[in-house]
N, C-alpha and C positions, 0 to 999 in steps of 0.2 A: 501581547502582540499586535499590531494593527491589522484589519481585516483585509483581505486581497478583495476589490473591486472586480463584481462580477464579469464575467467573459475576458479579464484580462488573465495573460499567464502569470504565473507565481514567481518567473525569474526573472522575467519584466518587471513586474514588479518590486522586485527586492533588488534590482538594478537601478529603479528611479529610486528609492528611498534612498540607496547609495549615494547615488548622484546628485541629492539634495542634501543630503547630511554631511557632506564634503564642499566645502568652499570652493567658489571659482578662484582663480589667480587675478592680479591684477597684471595687464600688459606689460606698465613699468618695470614688474620682477621676471619675467619670462628670458628674458638675454643673461640675467644674473645668473637663474636656474639653470640653463643649459651652460654657462661657463664651467658654475661650478659639477653638473655631469661632466662635462668633458674632462674637465682635468681629473678627476674620480678616474673617468675612465682610461685616460692616460698611466696614471698612476698605476692601477693595475694589469695594464698591455706590459709596463717596465719595471715589476716588481712582485707581480702574478700573486700579490695581495693587497689588502684593504679595500675590499670588497662590502664587507660590513661598516666601516669609518664611511665611504664614498656614497652609500648608500643612505648615510645617517644624516651626514653631510649635507645633502642633496633635498632629505626629509623635510630638514630644519630651515633649510635657505624657503620650499616653498611655503613652511608655514609662516614666512615672517610676510610673506606677500600675499597672504591672502586675502578675499574681502568678500566677506562675508554679506549677506541679502539682510538689510536691515527696514522696518517698520516705523518710520516717523507719527509719532501720539497724536491723535483726533484734539489737538489742542491750539485753539484762533488764537496767534500771535506768539508762537513759541521759538527761540531761537534755541536751536538742539546743536549741541556739543557738536564740532569738527570732526573731533576724531575719539577713537577708546585712548583711558588713559588713567590720569589722577590731577586732579586739579592741585597743579603746587604753588600758585599765586593769586588774589584777589587784591585789585588794588585799584585807585585813583590816578589817570596817569594823563600826561599831554599823548593826544596818538603823533605816531613818527610820522616827519615829514612827507614820507613818500605815501602814504594813504591819502593824503592831502585832504582833510577832513578840519573841521574846522579847531581851532586852539586853542581847547577848554579841557580842561579833566573828565576823563566820563571813564567808565567802569572797565578793567580789562580781567578778564577770564585767561589764565595759562594753563593749558591741559599738557602737562610731563606724558612723554611714550616711551614706555621703557622699550627694551630690544627684542620682547616677551610680550609687547602688544603689538594689535592688526596698526600695519602704518599708512593705513590709504587715509585721506582726506575727504569730507562729504560736507555737503551744502547747509548751510545753518538755519536757510527761509529760502520761501520760495520769492523770486525776485528778477532783479536783473546785473550781472557785472557791468559795472561802472567804469573800472576802472582797474589795473592791473604793474605792477609795479618789481622785478626785477631788483636785489641790491648784494652786492657784490659784500663779503664781507670773512670774518674768522670763524674757528671751528671751538667755540667753549663750549662748555657743559651745558646742555639745554635745561637746567634748572638751576641754575643763576639766574640773577634779575638783569645784569647787561646783557643777555643772550639775545634781549629782543632789541635792542642797540646796535648790538657788534660784532652779531652773528651770522652770516648768510641767508640768505630769507627773502620769499616772494608776498608779496603783501596786494590783496586785494580787497577792491571796495563792493559794496552789494547795497544793491538799491530797492528797498520792498517796494510792493504797490502801493501800500498806505505812504508813501515820503520817506521812512526809517533809514538812515543810511548806517552801515556797519562794517567793521577793518575785520578780516580774516586775516593771519598772517603767518605764514610757513617759517619753520624756524629751523634751519639744520642743526645739529647735536653734534657730540664730541667723537664720533662715527662715522653720524652721517656726512656723507659729500654729495648727495644729488637730490636734488627737488624737482619733482614732475608737477605738470600742471597742465593740465587738459580742454582745459576753457578760454573763452578769450573775452576783451572788452565786446560790450554788447551782446553778449549771450543773455538768453531767458534763463534759468536756473529752476532746479526745484529740492525743498528742504527734502534731504537725506540720500539726492544722487552721490556721487563717488565723483572727483574731483581733481586729483592728488594722489602724489605719493609722495615717503619721505624716507631715504634707504637709513636703516638702522640708527635707531636712537632717535629722538630731537621733540618740537614743542610745537604748538599750536595755540597763539595768544586772538581771542576775539575782543575786538572794542566795541562794545555794547553802545548804542546811541544815549546822547545827553538823557538824564532823568530815569532811565531805568536798572534797576536793580539786578546784581546777577543772583537766584534764586538755591544756589549750590554753594558747598564752603569747602573750604583746602583742606584738602586729603581727601575728599570726596572720591569717588570711581565712575569716571561717566563711559559711557558707550555713545559711539560716533550716529551721528544717525535718529537719536533715539535720545535720550536724557535732554529734558531740557534746562541751560543754562540759565533765562531768563524769561519774561513773556512781554512782547512790546503793547504799550497801551493802544 
């Protein structure tokens, strides 16, 4: 057990440890958590039952919207994973038109997020948001290859201080019906910071600059804001 710092009340110290252990909630999830809690409360008033189920449903919903703190590794030029999940696809493809990147094949790393994963998205590199483009679409399962071109998505181009351009695309999944993005074109951003959220199952594609090769493998687990997908020259 960690020692209590000199002069600090034991209860205050314990409360601090608990607060640091419980991850914060992304603001985009608070209305959903509130709605689930309210529905559970109404059901309890009408039926006199369901307290346990209501608390469980509210707790699981809050767990889905957790946004834990992450510490980027000290690797110069690292392109960090934009999300927690599993590397589902690594392919050389021409970036979609909404990214407005050169029409030549580049490496695309697709990270699939299950409903159990942290669903916030994080900035993969230090730089500037060059453009943002929302594209309406369908809601196919996010682990399918054609989800990159058919599903509802939000495409962002980041430009690094070294002149590299990367594409990051939030893709809605079979159950996801809401994409949240909190940055705007022209914003200066830092690697690892939270910038978005996709509700209930999704995928995030990263289009690397020409000549940059992935340093992850299909099936590998990623930690958003910490796992290096690649290293820029």
